[in-house]
C-alpha positions, 0 to 999 in steps of 0.5 A: 500500500505504501509503495502505491502511495510512493509511486503515485506521489512520484508521478504527481511530482514528475507531471507537475515538473513537465507542466512547469517546463512546458509553461516556461517554454510557452512563456518564452515563445517570443524570446529571440534565440530561446531554446526549449526544454523537454522533460523525460521520465526515468525509472527511479531506483527506489520505484516511481519515476524521476523527471529529467529536464533536457534543453533542446538546442536545435535552431529556431527559424531565422528571420530578418529584423530591423535593429538600431544597426540596420537589418540583421538575421535573428534566430527565433525561439524553437518552441512549437505551441502545438507541441507544448499544448499536447505536452500540457494535456499529457501532463494534466491527464497523467497528474489526474491519473496519479491523483486518482491512484493516490486517493484510491490507495488512501481509501484502501488504507483507511478501510484496512485500518477500520477493519483492524479496529 
């Protein structure tokens, strides 16, 4: 029972981190030369998952912008809003699933304790 709670809590933490990283990417979509980050989940030694954040150094699109020194080529952010929307939906659903698992494990543990009384 405790293992289920620990696993669900690690999932909640991992999906919260994924949502945080995606929100940071969306907030910087209009920042020139911004490089997006991605969250990957890896199995923890003690069970559960750990979020690993990695920067995506691929180039964004290049455009010509007027600056004080005249027109020059500028690299835009490599953030794709469609990709971020999907990432946020996955994070939301994963968070909900782990929360439901946590609530179920809590109810089962409560029932066991009630039986023991």
